[in-house]
Each structure stands twice: as structure tokens, then as C-alpha cells.
LOTIDO-42391 format. One record per residue: residue number from 1; residue in one letter; x, y, z negated of N, C-alpha, C, O in turn. Coordinates in pm, whole numbers. Atoms other than C-alpha are relative to their C-alpha. Layout:
REM LOTIDO-42391
- vexke;torse;n.x;n.y;n.z;ca.x;ca.y;ca.z;c.x;c.y;c.z;o.x;o.y;o.z
- NUM;a;X;Y;Z;X;Y;Z;X;Y;Z;X;Y;Z $
...
END
This chain:
REM LOTIDO-42391
- vexke;torse;n.x;n.y;n.z;ca.x;ca.y;ca.z;c.x;c.y;c.z;o.x;o.y;o.z
- 1;m;118;-30;64;809;4027;2455;-98;-122;23;-108;-171;136 $
- 2;n;92;103;-16;551;3755;2395;-143;51;41;-196;146;-18 $
- 3;f;134;-38;-42;216;3779;2578;-56;-104;70;15;-192;117 $
- 4;n;79;95;-80;-58;3582;2742;-72;77;103;-118;188;73 $
- 5;i;86;-55;-101;-230;3665;3070;-142;-41;-20;-171;-161;-27 $
- 6;v;139;25;19;-604;3701;3021;-77;29;132;-84;144;175 $
- 7;g;61;-14;-129;-800;3640;3345;92;-24;118;182;-108;114 $
- 8;t;-75;14;-121;-659;3680;3690;88;119;23;63;225;-36 $
- 9;i;-84;-101;-42;-382;3889;3840;-50;59;125;-68;-13;224 $
- 10;s;55;-65;-122;-512;4148;4091;112;88;62;217;111;1 $
- 11;e;-78;-89;-76;-348;4373;4348;149;-45;20;246;31;11 $
- 12;v;-136;62;-12;-57;4137;4409;70;47;126;12;56;235 $
- 13;q;-76;-57;-121;217;4269;4637;140;-67;-13;191;-93;-122 $
- 14;i;-131;57;-7;545;4120;4748;94;108;-4;87;198;80 $
- 15;i;-111;-99;4;845;4325;4642;122;-30;75;183;58;137 $
- 16;a;-120;53;-75;1127;4114;4788;-18;-148;26;-95;-213;-45 $
- 17;s;-1;133;-32;1178;3779;4943;127;-51;55;201;26;116 $
- 18;g;-122;65;-54;1458;3538;5035;121;57;-70;122;79;-191 $
- 19;k;-132;-40;60;1813;3659;4986;-1;144;-40;94;190;-104 $
- 20;s;7;-145;50;1705;4020;4931;-28;9;-151;-24;117;-211 $
- 21;i;14;-5;150;1633;3922;4575;128;-21;-63;200;-116;-31 $
- 22;r;-130;-11;62;1926;4003;4352;26;-139;-77;141;-184;-83 $
- 23;e;-9;116;87;1865;3689;4134;-15;-134;82;-32;-240;21 $
- 24;h;30;113;-87;1826;3447;4435;82;-126;-34;26;-235;-44 $
- 25;k;-79;116;30;2128;3221;4352;-29;-59;-132;-27;-181;-147 $
- 26;r;30;47;141;2042;3201;3978;-131;-70;3;-143;-172;-66 $
- 27;l;131;75;-7;1681;3099;4061;8;-123;64;-58;-217;19 $
- 28;r;-16;128;-66;1783;2831;4299;71;-99;-92;39;-218;-93 $
- 29;k;-84;84;86;2031;2696;4047;-82;-44;-121;-69;-158;-167 $
- 30;a;79;31;124;1784;2710;3751;-122;-87;31;-147;-186;-38 $
- 31;y;129;66;-28;1453;2594;3918;-7;-82;137;-101;-158;160 $
- 32;g;8;70;-128;1539;2462;4271;-79;96;90;-87;217;66 $
- 33;g;77;-79;-103;1329;2579;4563;84;67;102;205;80;83 $
- 34;v;-64;-57;-106;1416;2749;4883;-33;154;16;52;243;9 $
- 35;r;51;-134;-38;1201;3057;4959;-62;57;-121;-180;38;-148 $
- 36;w;45;-71;116;1177;3260;4647;-58;141;45;-10;202;140 $
- 37;r;53;-131;-25;960;3578;4641;-4;69;-139;-23;4;-241 $
- 38;k;20;-82;125;955;3860;4377;-134;69;27;-145;132;133 $
- 39;l;123;-62;-11;590;3985;4325;-32;87;-112;34;80;-215 $
- 40;k;49;-71;103;403;4233;4124;-150;10;12;-207;-1;120 $
- 41;g;148;-1;-1;43;4266;4023;-53;67;-135;26;100;-224 $
- 42;i;58;-56;124;-199;4406;3753;-79;-101;-56;-142;-177;18 $
- 43;a;77;97;73;-358;4196;3484;-26;55;-141;43;143;-192 $
- 44;s;19;-21;144;-514;4211;3140;90;-92;-72;100;-208;-32 $
- 45;i;-85;83;79;-272;4077;2888;-42;18;-161;-93;120;-208 $
- 46;r;8;-8;141;-292;3988;2516;137;-9;-49;214;-102;-24 $
- 47;l;-132;-4;68;8;4098;2317;13;-82;-126;-88;-128;-180 $
- 48;a;-16;93;122;152;3902;2023;-69;45;-122;-97;-36;-211 $
- 49;n;72;-45;116;-21;4131;1775;-150;-1;26;-227;46;-58 $
- 50;g;144;21;-22;-361;4054;1943;-59;114;85;-175;97;124 $
- 51;t;44;-109;-84;-405;4384;2142;-17;-49;139;69;-120;190 $
- 52;i;19;28;-143;-550;4343;2486;12;126;82;-53;226;52 $
- 53;c;-26;-128;-76;-431;4596;2746;21;-40;147;43;-157;177 $
- 54;l;-30;19;-135;-386;4634;3117;145;35;32;194;136;-19 $
- 55;a;-137;-10;-8;-34;4600;3240;54;-37;140;-4;-126;203 $
- 56;e;-70;36;-133;190;4586;3562;98;-114;-31;185;-99;-117 $
- 57;l;-90;118;26;363;4244;3572;82;-15;123;39;17;234 $
- 58;h;-98;48;-109;663;4131;3783;33;-143;-31;55;-180;-147 $
- 59;w;-53;141;17;752;3765;3841;56;-57;131;44;0;239 $
- 60;y;-58;66;-119;926;3528;4073;-89;-126;28;-150;-183;-63 $
- 61;e;83;105;-42;751;3257;4271;58;-72;117;111;-6;206 $
- 62;a;-41;84;-120;843;2971;4514;-101;-110;16;-158;-163;-80 $
- 63;h;91;113;-40;630;2717;4696;32;-128;-65;144;-177;-50 $
- 64;g;-12;128;64;579;2401;4493;60;6;-141;65;-93;-214 $
- 65;i;-54;-23;137;738;2554;4178;-92;98;-81;-105;84;-203 $
- 66;g;98;-91;67;495;2830;4090;67;129;-55;178;167;-16 $
- 67;r;-37;-119;57;524;3141;3887;107;-16;-111;87;-102;-196 $
- 68;k;-109;17;96;846;3181;3675;38;145;-43;26;242;33 $
- 69;e;-61;-122;54;989;3455;3456;-87;124;3;-39;231;39 $
- 70;t;90;-115;-1;685;3684;3423;35;103;-114;58;67;-229 $
- 71;k;-42;-94;92;765;4013;3259;-95;123;19;-151;144;126 $
- 72;i;78;-120;1;577;4335;3167;91;114;52;196;137;-7 $
- 73;k;-70;-116;-45;704;4634;3365;-57;126;-64;23;212;-99 $
- 74;r;63;-112;67;461;4890;3216;-144;-24;-51;-220;-98;12 $
- 75;i;139;8;52;145;4915;3009;-80;119;64;-40;235;53 $
- 76;l;88;-90;-70;-129;5093;3207;-107;57;-93;-140;176;-82 $
- 77;s;106;-59;96;-394;5136;2933;-14;-88;-115;-93;-60;-204 $
END
């Protein structure tokens, strides 16, 4: 699903880190990096049809590489 993040992500929490991430090997192969973390947070997003809503997002992040593979887990409002 195509979307853009509007503003900042709040209530950021670490879900998993290091080898406890199921996709750890794939992330290292695709993007490099050593210490990957899976995080979640809440942000306002703009969907492809122009609707702005609040959603819970999940993504992967590593130092020096940044946020990768952001996805919408659920729409909150």
C-alpha cells in the first residue's frame, strides 16, 4: 500500500532486536548493517487516495542505514 508519513512518529517502541528478528539474515544481505531493530510507532499518514488518518506503523532500522520497509499494521482512526 502506498502512503506518506505526515509529521513525526510518536510512541516508538522496540519490538525485537538482533537475531531475534525473523528477517535478520535477509536484512543484512539486502541493506548491510549489523544491529537491526524492529520498531513500532503511531503516526499520521496520507494514503494514496488523499485520506489522512492515524495508523500504527512497523519498520526495521539499523544505525547508519536508517528506516527501511515501513508498513501499516492497522488504521487507528
